[in-house]
N, C-alpha and C positions, 0 to 999 in steps of 0.2 A: 216847148210849151204844150204839155199834155196833162190830162187828168184821167186816172183810173179809179173805178168804183166797184166794190163788191157788195152784193145785196142778197140776203137770205130771207126771202118772204115767199112762202109756198114752195119755191124751188130756189136753187142757187143761180144768180145772174152775175156775170162778170163783164164789165164793159170799160171802154176807154174812148177818149177823144184823141185824134191825131191832129195836132196843131202845128202847121208849117206855113211857110210863105209860098210853097209850090207843091205840086204833086208829081208822082212818077207814074201816073196811070195804074194805081195799085189794083191788085187782083185778089179775089178770094181763091185760095189755093188749097187743093185737096191732096194730102200726101198719104197714099195707101200703104198697107202693111209691108208690101214687098218692093216698094220703091227703094232703090239703092242709094242710101244716104252716104255721101262721101265726106270724109273728114281729112283735113290737111295733115294731121299728125297721127291719126289713128286708123284702124281698119274700117272699111266701109261696112254698112249695116243694111241688109235687105230683109230683115226679119224683126219687125218692131211694131209698136202700137201705131195705129192709124191716127192722123190728126189733121186739123184744118186751121187756117188762119188767113190773115191779110198781110200782103206785102208785094214783092215783085219777084219775078223769075228771071234770073240772070245765068246764062250758060247752063240751063236746066237745073238750077239750084234754087230752092225757096229761101229768099231773104225775107224773113217774117218780122213784122212789127208786133204782132200779138197772135194768140192762138189757143186752141183747146183740143185735147186728145180724147180718144174713145172712152177713156176711164173717167173723164170729167175734170182733169187737171188743166188749169188755165194759167196763162202767163202773158204779160205785156211788158215791153221795154219803153221807158220814158227817158227823156233827155236829162243828162246830168253832166254837162260838158266841163265844168270847172273842177269838180271833185274826183271824177273818174280817172284812174291811172292804171291801165292794164300792165301786165308784166311781159317780159320776153320769155322765150322758151326755157323750160326747166326740165332737165333730164330725169329728175326723180318724181315727176308728177305726170298725170294724164293731162295733156295739153289740148285745150279747146279754144279755137279762135272766137273772138267776141261775136262774130256773125253766125257762129254755130250754136250759141247758147240755147236759143229757143227750140230749134229742132232736136238738139241733144237731150234736153229735159223732157220734151213732149213725147219723144220716141221711146224713152227708157223708163219713165216714172209713172206710177199710178196715183201717187198722192204727194203731199208736202213732205212727209217724213222720208220717203224714198228720195225726193229731190234734194233734201238737206244732206242725206248720206252721200249721194252722188257728188254734190258740190264740194263736200269736204275732201274729196280725193283729187280735185282737178286744179289746174292752173289756167287762167284765162289770159290769152295772149293778145298782143296789140297788132296782129297781122291785119292788113287790109284785104278785102276780098279780091280787088284788082286795082288798077290805077285810077279807075273812075269812082269806086266805092271804097273809101277809107274806113277805118274802124270807127264806128259811131260810139260816142261816150254816153253810156246809158246805165240806169239802174233798173231793176226788174221787180215787179210784184207778181207773186206766185200764190195761187189759191186753189184749194180742192173742194170748197164748199163747207168744210169744217175747220180748216186751219189756213192761215195766211202769213206769209213772210215776205221780206224785202231782201233782195240780193244787191249788194254794192261792192265795187272793186275800187278800193281807195289805198293809195300808197302801195300799189301792186299786190295787195292782200284782199282776200275775199271776206266779206262781212255778211252774216246772215242774221237778220233782225226780225223777231216776231212782230206782226202787225195786227194789233187788236181792233183797229178801225176799218181795215179793208179799203183804205184810200191811199193813193200815191199821186204826187205831182212832180215837180222838178226841183232844181236847186233852191235852197241848200239841201244837204244830206237828210236822210229820213229821220235821224236822231233829232235834228232841229225841229221837225214837224211834231214829233212826239212830245217835245217840251213846249212848243208854241201853243198847241191845242189846249193846254192847261189854262191858258189865259182866257179861254172862251167857255168855261164850264157852266157859266150862268145863263147861257142862251137857252130860251124856252120858246115854245110856239103858242103860249097862251096870251090872251089880251087881258090886262088888269082891269079891275072893276071900274076905275076912273078913266080908262082908255088913254091914260098918259104913258103907260108902259106898252109900247107897240110890240106885237109878236115878232120874234127873232131879232130883237133889239141887240145891236152889237155885231151882227153878221157882216163881214166885210163885203164891199161892193166892187172892188177893183179886180184886175186880172193877174195880179202877182201870184206866184206859185204858192206862197204861204196863205194867201187869201182863198185861192181856189181849193186848197186842202180843207179849210174850215167850211166853206160853202158846200163842198161835196159831201162832207161828213154829215152835217146837220140836215141837208136836203134828203139824203138817203135814210137818215134816222127817223124823220118825222113824216115822210110822204105816205099817203094811203094808196095801196096797190090792189087793183082788181086783177086777179090771176090771169084773166083772159085778155088783158089790154096791155100789150108791150109798149104802147105809146107812153104809158105813165112812167116807165123807166127812162125812155128817151127824154121825157120832160125834166128829169133830174139833171141830165147833162146840159139842158138848156141853161141851167144856172151857172155853168162854167164854159159855155159856148163862146168861142172867139169869133167876133164879128169882124169881117174884113174892113180895115181902116182904123180900128181902135188900138191896135198894138203894133206900133211902127218900129221896124228894125232899121231901116235906112230910107232914103228918099224914094217914094213910090213903091215901098216894099213893106208888107205887113203880114203878121201871123193871121191865120184864120183856121177854123176847124175844117180840115179836109174831109174827115168822116167821123162818125160815131159807130162803134161796133159793140154789140151786146151778145154775149154767149149764154144761152141756157145750157149749163153744163150737165144737167140731168138728162135732158132729151137730145143733147148734142145738136142744137140749132143755133145758128148765128144770124142776127138781124143787123142790117147796116143801113145807115142814112148818110148821104153825102151833102156837102155844103149847098149845092145848087139844086138839090132835089129832096123834098120832104118825104117822098115816097119810100117805102121800106123794101129792101132786098132781103129775102129769107132763104137760108141754105140749111138743109138737114144733112149732117155728115153721113147718115145711114142710107141716104138715097143713092149713094155712089158704091161702086164695086171696090170695097176696101181690101180685097185680097189681090188687087191688081198690082202692077209694077210701074204704071205710067203716071207721072205727075199731071194734075189737071189744074188749069188756071183760067178764070173767067173774070173779065173786067167788071168792076162794081158800079160803073156809071150808067144807070138806066133811068127811064122816064115813066115807066109803068107804075101803077099804084102798088102792086105787090108782085114780086118776081120770085118764083121758086126755081132754083137752078138744079137740074137733075141730070 
């Protein structure tokens, strides 16, 4: 249960909610250019683009949920548990495990065109990272500020679908959302002269994936943005924010928005808010030694009003 939104106003902003029933003490992770990225079926790589993102570090490996690299390419993985079906190893392809997708793309690609070319050559396998972390069934939104597409792995095949809306949620597959949004083309933000036509009439109010897609698109389409106020972008995500207790999975078990991350892909800054803290964490990729070889991870749960991690 997650929502990703891309916004091009003044600069390119790419953000997402992570909606789960629990957290893993996620960290903001900095991956410098000379960090040795290990791949299960391919040569390691210690000469690549620097990037940063949010996730966990396990056995000194970055298991990322989302991220942005030094060239401004952004990616986020969102849950697609029913439709996703990874393949097994194929000897005639470059084999990439599902947990390697985000590091693989961010370390190798400057833009969406390069990412598409790279993905056309690979096979995404169903390997688990270990016995504790099995292969998460996800689809991915990839954006460079000019172009956006969705990556899905269905029936063991890779599908690359251009995304003109810059939005992604969860099941059903992205093609469903492309068709479903056509039913909402009459949504406007005006108030009619007789006030009987309320603004945004017809905008869904529930938390279903198809409804969050519509809410996210029209919120990002009509909102007014002051370039110097990142809170205005966070306010868009409030429209798809999962409040603890409203989306029940099982008894005493509910989805909630663990965090919201927003990447300014031009300046390479990430802003983060967590569920229990409205204060902003701010991280600038270029505040770190990007020519290093050591993975850096810092927990994202703070109480201060503004934290700059350096």
